[in-house]
BAGUZA-261652 format. One line per 2 residues: for each residue x, z, y of N, C-alpha, C. Coordinates in steps of 0.2 Angstrom, whole numbers, plus 5000, padded with zeros to 4 digits. Layout:
# BAGUZA-261652
X:Z:Y:X:Z:Y:X:Z:Y ~ ... .
END
This chain:
# BAGUZA-261652
5392:5531:5575:5399:5531:5574:5401:5524:5573 ~ 5398:5520:5569:5400:5513:5567:5400:5508:5574 .
5394:5509:5577:5394:5505:5583:5399:5507:5589 ~ 5400:5513:5589:5405:5516:5594:5412:5513:5592 .
5414:5513:5585:5420:5510:5583:5421:5503:5585 ~ 5415:5499:5584:5416:5492:5585:5417:5491:5593 .
5413:5495:5597:5414:5494:5604:5421:5495:5606 ~ 5424:5500:5603:5431:5502:5605:5436:5496:5603 .
5435:5493:5597:5439:5488:5595:5438:5482:5600 ~ 5432:5480:5601:5430:5475:5606:5434:5476:5613 .
5434:5482:5615:5437:5484:5621:5444:5482:5621 ~ 5447:5483:5615:5455:5482:5615:5456:5474:5613 .
5451:5470:5613:5452:5463:5611:5455:5459:5617 ~ 5458:5453:5615:5461:5448:5620:5459:5441:5617 .
5456:5437:5621:5455:5430:5619:5461:5426:5618 ~ 5466:5428:5622:5473:5424:5621:5476:5426:5614 .
5476:5433:5612:5478:5435:5606:5474:5432:5600 ~ 5468:5432:5601:5463:5430:5596:5465:5423:5594 .
5466:5418:5599:5468:5411:5598:5474:5411:5594 ~ 5479:5415:5596:5486:5415:5592:5485:5417:5585 .
5481:5423:5584:5480:5425:5577:5476:5420:5573 ~ 5471:5417:5576:5467:5412:5572:5472:5406:5570 .
5477:5404:5574:5481:5399:5571:5486:5402:5566 ~ 5488:5408:5567:5493:5411:5562:5490:5412:5556 .
5484:5414:5555:5481:5415:5549:5477:5409:5546 ~ 5478:5404:5549:5476:5397:5546:5468:5397:5545 .
5465:5397:5551:5457:5397:5551:5454:5390:5551 ~ 5458:5385:5552:5456:5379:5553:5452:5376:5547 .
5449:5370:5547:5445:5367:5542:5450:5365:5536 ~ 5448:5368:5530:5452:5366:5524:5458:5371:5523 .
5459:5375:5528:5464:5380:5527:5462:5386:5524 ~ 5467:5391:5521:5465:5396:5517:5461:5401:5521 .
5461:5402:5527:5457:5407:5531:5451:5403:5535 ~ 5449:5398:5533:5444:5394:5536:5438:5398:5538 .
5436:5398:5544:5430:5401:5547:5431:5409:5549 ~ 5437:5411:5548:5438:5418:5549:5438:5419:5557 .
5436:5424:5560:5435:5426:5567:5439:5431:5569 ~ 5443:5430:5574:5447:5435:5577:5445:5437:5584 .
5446:5444:5586:5444:5446:5593:5450:5448:5597 ~ 5456:5448:5593:5463:5448:5597:5465:5456:5597 .
5464:5460:5592:5466:5467:5592:5472:5467:5587 ~ 5478:5470:5590:5484:5470:5586:5483:5476:5581 .
5487:5475:5575:5487:5480:5570:5488:5487:5572 ~ 5493:5489:5576:5494:5496:5578:5488:5499:5581 .
5485:5495:5585:5479:5498:5588:5473:5499:5583 ~ 5473:5494:5578:5468:5495:5573:5469:5502:5569 .
5476:5503:5567:5477:5509:5564:5476:5515:5567 ~ 5477:5515:5574:5475:5521:5578:5468:5522:5578 .
5464:5517:5579:5457:5518:5579:5454:5520:5572 ~ 5457:5517:5567:5455:5519:5560:5456:5527:5559 .
5461:5529:5561:5463:5536:5560:5457:5541:5564 ~ 5455:5538:5570:5451:5542:5574:5444:5542:5570 .
5442:5537:5566:5436:5537:5563:5436:5537:5555 ~ 5442:5541:5553:5443:5541:5546:5438:5545:5542 .
5433:5549:5546:5428:5553:5542:5421:5549:5542 ~ 5422:5542:5543:5416:5538:5543:5413:5538:5536 .
5407:5538:5535:5404:5537:5528:5406:5531:5524 ~ 5406:5531:5518:5408:5525:5514:5402:5520:5515 .
5396:5522:5516:5391:5517:5518:5392:5513:5524 ~ 5395:5516:5529:5396:5513:5536:5403:5509:5535 .
5407:5512:5532:5414:5508:5531:5412:5501:5527 ~ 5408:5502:5522:5406:5495:5519:5402:5490:5524 .
5398:5493:5528:5395:5489:5533:5400:5485:5538 ~ 5405:5489:5539:5411:5487:5544:5415:5482:5540 .
5416:5483:5533:5420:5478:5529:5416:5471:5529 ~ 5409:5472:5529:5405:5465:5529:5405:5462:5535 .
5409:5463:5540:5409:5460:5546:5412:5453:5546 ~ 5410:5449:5550:5414:5442:5551:5420:5443:5554 .
5421:5448:5559:5427:5448:5563:5432:5451:5559 ~ 5438:5448:5559:5444:5450:5554:5446:5457:5556 .
5447:5459:5562:5449:5465:5564:5444:5471:5562 ~ 5438:5470:5562:5433:5475:5559:5435:5476:5552 .
5436:5470:5548:5437:5471:5541:5443:5475:5539 ~ 5449:5473:5543:5455:5476:5542:5455:5484:5544 .
5451:5485:5549:5450:5492:5551:5446:5496:5546 ~ 5441:5493:5543:5438:5496:5537:5442:5498:5532 .
5447:5493:5530:5452:5494:5525:5457:5500:5526 ~ 5459:5500:5533:5463:5506:5535:5460:5512:5534 .
5453:5513:5536:5449:5519:5535:5449:5521:5527 ~ 5448:5516:5523:5448:5517:5516:5454:5519:5513 .
5460:5516:5515:5466:5519:5513:5468:5526:5515 ~ 5466:5528:5521:5467:5534:5524:5462:5539:5520 .
5456:5538:5519:5452:5542:5515:5454:5543:5508 ~ 5457:5537:5505:5459:5537:5498:5465:5542:5497 .
5469:5542:5502:5476:5546:5502:5474:5553:5501 ~ 5469:5556:5504:5468:5563:5504:5461:5565:5500 .
5459:5560:5496:5453:5561:5492:5454:5565:5485 ~ 5448:5568:5483:5448:5570:5476:5447:5564:5471 .
5448:5565:5465:5448:5560:5460:5441:5556:5460 ~ 5436:5560:5461:5429:5557:5461:5428:5552:5467 .
5431:5554:5472:5430:5550:5478:5435:5544:5478 ~ 5441:5545:5475:5445:5540:5474:5442:5534:5470 .
5439:5536:5465:5436:5531:5460:5430:5528:5464 ~ 5426:5531:5468:5421:5528:5472:5424:5523:5477 .
5430:5524:5480:5433:5520:5485:5436:5514:5481 ~ 5439:5515:5475:5442:5510:5471:5436:5505:5469 .
5431:5508:5467:5425:5503:5465:5422:5499:5470 ~ 5422:5503:5476:5419:5499:5482:5424:5493:5484 .
5430:5495:5483:5435:5489:5485:5435:5483:5481 ~ 5434:5484:5474:5434:5479:5469:5427:5475:5470 .
5422:5479:5472:5415:5476:5472:5415:5472:5479 ~ 5420:5472:5483:5419:5469:5490:5425:5464:5491 .
5428:5461:5486:5434:5457:5487:5432:5451:5491 ~ 5426:5449:5491:5423:5443:5495:5425:5444:5502 .
5426:5450:5504:5427:5452:5511:5434:5453:5513 ~ 5438:5454:5507:5446:5455:5508:5449:5449:5507 .
5448:5445:5512:5449:5437:5511:5454:5434:5516 ~ 5460:5438:5517:5466:5435:5520:5472:5439:5518 .
5478:5436:5518:5483:5440:5515:5485:5446:5518 ~ 5484:5447:5524:5486:5454:5527:5481:5459:5525 .
5474:5457:5524:5469:5462:5522:5471:5464:5515 ~ 5474:5460:5510:5476:5462:5504:5482:5466:5504 .
5487:5463:5508:5494:5466:5507:5494:5473:5510 ~ 5490:5475:5515:5490:5482:5518:5485:5487:5515 .
5482:5485:5509:5477:5489:5506:5478:5489:5498 ~ 5479:5484:5495:5478:5483:5488:5483:5488:5484 .
5489:5489:5485:5493:5494:5481:5491:5501:5483 ~ 5489:5502:5489:5487:5509:5491:5481:5511:5488 .
5476:5507:5486:5470:5509:5483:5470:5507:5475 ~ 5470:5500:5474:5469:5498:5467:5476:5500:5463 .
5481:5499:5466:5488:5501:5462:5488:5508:5461 ~ 5487:5512:5466:5488:5519:5466:5483:5522:5461 .
5476:5520:5461:5471:5522:5457:5473:5521:5450 ~ 5476:5515:5448:5477:5513:5441:5484:5516:5438 .
5487:5520:5442:5494:5522:5441:5494:5525:5434 ~ 5489:5530:5432:5489:5533:5426:5483:5531:5421 .
5481:5525:5423:5475:5522:5419:5477:5515:5416 ~ 5472:5513:5412:5473:5506:5409:5473:5501:5415 .
5477:5496:5415:5478:5491:5420:5475:5484:5418 ~ 5471:5484:5413:5468:5478:5411:5464:5474:5417 .
5462:5478:5422:5458:5474:5427:5463:5470:5431 ~ 5469:5472:5431:5474:5468:5435:5475:5461:5432 .
5475:5461:5425:5476:5455:5421:5470:5450:5423 ~ 5464:5453:5423:5458:5450:5424:5458:5447:5431 .
5460:5451:5436:5461:5448:5443:5466:5442:5443 ~ 5471:5443:5440:5476:5438:5440:5474:5431:5437 .
5469:5431:5433:5466:5425:5430:5460:5423:5434 ~ 5458:5426:5440:5452:5425:5444:5453:5418:5447 .
5447:5414:5449:5448:5408:5452:5448:5410:5460 ~ 5447:5416:5462:5447:5418:5469:5455:5420:5471 .
5457:5416:5475:5464:5417:5478:5466:5424:5479 ~ 5461:5427:5483:5463:5434:5485:5463:5439:5480 .
5459:5438:5475:5459:5443:5469:5465:5442:5465 ~ 5468:5436:5465:5474:5435:5462:5480:5438:5466 .
5479:5438:5472:5484:5441:5476:5484:5449:5476 ~ 5478:5451:5475:5477:5459:5474:5480:5461:5468 .
5480:5457:5463:5483:5458:5456:5491:5459:5457 ~ 5493:5454:5461:5501:5454:5462:5503:5460:5466 .
5499:5461:5472:5501:5466:5477:5500:5473:5474 ~ 5495:5474:5470:5494:5481:5467:5500:5483:5463 .
5504:5479:5460:5510:5481:5456:5515:5484:5460 ~ 5515:5483:5467:5520:5487:5471:5519:5494:5471 .
5514:5497:5469:5513:5504:5468:5518:5507:5463 ~ 5519:5502:5457:5523:5504:5452:5530:5503:5453 .
5531:5497:5457:5538:5495:5458:5541:5500:5463 ~ 5537:5503:5467:5540:5509:5471:5542:5515:5467 .
5540:5515:5461:5542:5521:5457:5547:5518:5452 ~ 5550:5512:5453:5555:5509:5449:5552:5508:5442 .
5546:5505:5442:5543:5503:5436:5541:5495:5436 ~ 5544:5491:5433:5544:5484:5434:5539:5480:5429 .
5537:5484:5423:5534:5480:5418:5527:5477:5420 ~ 5523:5480:5424:5517:5477:5426:5518:5471:5431 .
5523:5472:5435:5524:5466:5440:5527:5460:5436 ~ 5531:5461:5431:5533:5455:5427:5527:5452:5423 .
5522:5457:5420:5516:5454:5417:5512:5450:5421 ~ 5511:5452:5427:5506:5448:5432:5510:5442:5434 .
5517:5442:5435:5521:5437:5437:5520:5431:5432 ~ 5521:5433:5426:5521:5428:5421:5514:5424:5420 .
5509:5428:5421:5502:5425:5421:5502:5420:5427 ~ 5505:5421:5433:5504:5417:5439:5510:5412:5440 .
5514:5411:5435:5520:5406:5435:5517:5399:5437 ~ 5511:5397:5434:5509:5390:5435:5504:5390:5441 .
5503:5395:5445:5498:5395:5450:5500:5390:5455 ~ 5495:5387:5458:5496:5381:5462:5496:5383:5470 .
5494:5389:5471:5494:5391:5479:5500:5394:5481 ~ 5502:5392:5487:5509:5394:5490:5508:5402:5492 .
5503:5404:5493:5502:5412:5495:5503:5416:5489 ~ 5502:5413:5483:5503:5417:5477:5511:5416:5475 .
5514:5410:5476:5521:5410:5475:5525:5415:5479 ~ 5523:5415:5486:5526:5420:5490:5525:5427:5488 .
5519:5429:5486:5518:5436:5484:5521:5438:5478 ~ 5522:5433:5473:5525:5435:5467:5533:5435:5468 .
5535:5431:5472:5542:5431:5474:5544:5437:5477 ~ 5540:5439:5482:5541:5445:5485:5541:5451:5481 .
5537:5452:5476:5537:5458:5471:5543:5457:5467 ~ 5545:5451:5465:5551:5451:5461:5557:5453:5465 .
5557:5451:5471:5563:5454:5475:5563:5461:5476 ~ 5557:5464:5476:5556:5472:5477:5558:5475:5470 .
5557:5471:5465:5560:5474:5458:5567:5474:5458 ~ 5570:5469:5461:5578:5469:5461:5580:5475:5466 .
5577:5476:5471:5579:5481:5476:5578:5488:5474 ~ 5572:5489:5470:5570:5496:5468:5572:5498:5461 .
5572:5493:5457:5573:5494:5450:5580:5492:5447 ~ 5583:5487:5452:5590:5485:5450:5590:5477:5449 .
5595:5474:5452:5595:5466:5451:5596:5464:5444 ~ 5599:5469:5440:5600:5467:5433:5593:5467:5429 .
5588:5471:5432:5581:5470:5429:5578:5464:5431 ~ 5579:5462:5438:5576:5456:5440:5578:5450:5437 .
5585:5450:5435:5588:5445:5432:5585:5443:5425 ~ 5582:5448:5422:5579:5447:5415:5573:5443:5416 .
5569:5443:5421:5564:5439:5422:5566:5432:5425 ~ 5571:5432:5429:5574:5426:5432:5577:5421:5426 .
5581:5425:5422:5584:5421:5417:5580:5418:5412 ~ 5574:5421:5411:5569:5418:5407:5565:5413:5410 .
5563:5413:5416:5558:5409:5419:5561:5404:5425 ~ 5567:5405:5427:5569:5402:5434:5568:5394:5433 .
5569:5391:5428:5568:5384:5427:5561:5381:5428 ~ 5556:5386:5428:5549:5383:5428:5546:5387:5434 .
5549:5391:5438:5546:5395:5443:5545:5390:5449 ~ 5540:5390:5453:5539:5386:5459:5545:5388:5464 .
5547:5383:5467:5553:5384:5471:5552:5390:5477 ~ 5546:5390:5480:5545:5395:5485:5545:5402:5481 .
5542:5403:5475:5542:5409:5472:5550:5411:5470 ~ 5553:5406:5468:5560:5408:5466:5565:5409:5472 .
5563:5406:5478:5567:5407:5484:5566:5414:5486 ~ 5560:5416:5487:5558:5422:5489:5561:5428:5485 .
5561:5427:5478:5564:5432:5474:5571:5433:5474 ~ 5575:5428:5477:5582:5428:5477:5585:5430:5484 .
5581:5432:5488:5584:5434:5495:5589:5439:5495 ~ 5589:5444:5491:5594:5449:5491:5600:5448:5486 .
5601:5442:5483:5606:5440:5479:5612:5437:5484 ~ 5618:5436:5481:5623:5433:5484:5621:5425:5485 .
5625:5422:5490:5624:5415:5491:5625:5411:5485 ~ 5630:5412:5481:5632:5408:5475:5627:5409:5470 .
5624:5415:5469:5619:5417:5464:5613:5413:5466 ~ 5611:5413:5472:5605:5410:5474:5606:5402:5473 .
5611:5400:5474:5612:5392:5473:5612:5391:5466 ~ 5615:5395:5462:5615:5393:5454:5607:5393:5452 .
5603:5398:5454:5596:5398:5452:5592:5393:5455 ~ 5593:5391:5461:5589:5386:5465:5591:5379:5462 .
5597:5378:5460:5599:5372:5457:5597:5371:5450 ~ 5594:5376:5447:5591:5376:5440:5597:5376:5435 .
5603:5378:5436:5608:5378:5431:5614:5382:5432 .
END
């Protein structure tokens, strides 16, 4: 089944699209996606193929996740997300543990964004969330982004506290991808929990927030409000 899936993905690939994706996901020397390999398969196609192979064993999904090809890894994550959604508690724990044991391979922003809240966030919904604090302090960029994006599971239920906690840990983070992720989650807090709730965080931290983080967080505010916060006064 694993080789059949890979063959199907390769058949849908495009050298032209692969070149475009390699540039979009910053795979050049010194960039955040350095060395990542694309075969040029678009996301909707990967989702369709993942659903076709959703009964793949966790052992084979793990092998797929360990591929150098980006699309193989993302398809593996789509399979895990699909399996997690309909699994019993024991299987959900296995998938969650598998996910966190393989963050080395969840190593670009789309891989994180399309899976973290659906697996890590959902699994921890009724459990201690200390692992998110640990991930937020990680030296690994993608583990820090997993911490941020996992909070989306709670924001969707109008619960902002964990998002604020992780955002505060990452206020001084140096990476632009973390600034964007935190700003995005703060914006979602404003959208789903209320702008008055988001303002509580902004009023406390806007003077020290990285500009990209602040700008992303303000996208749903009025022009005058955005200007006041961005001008730090």
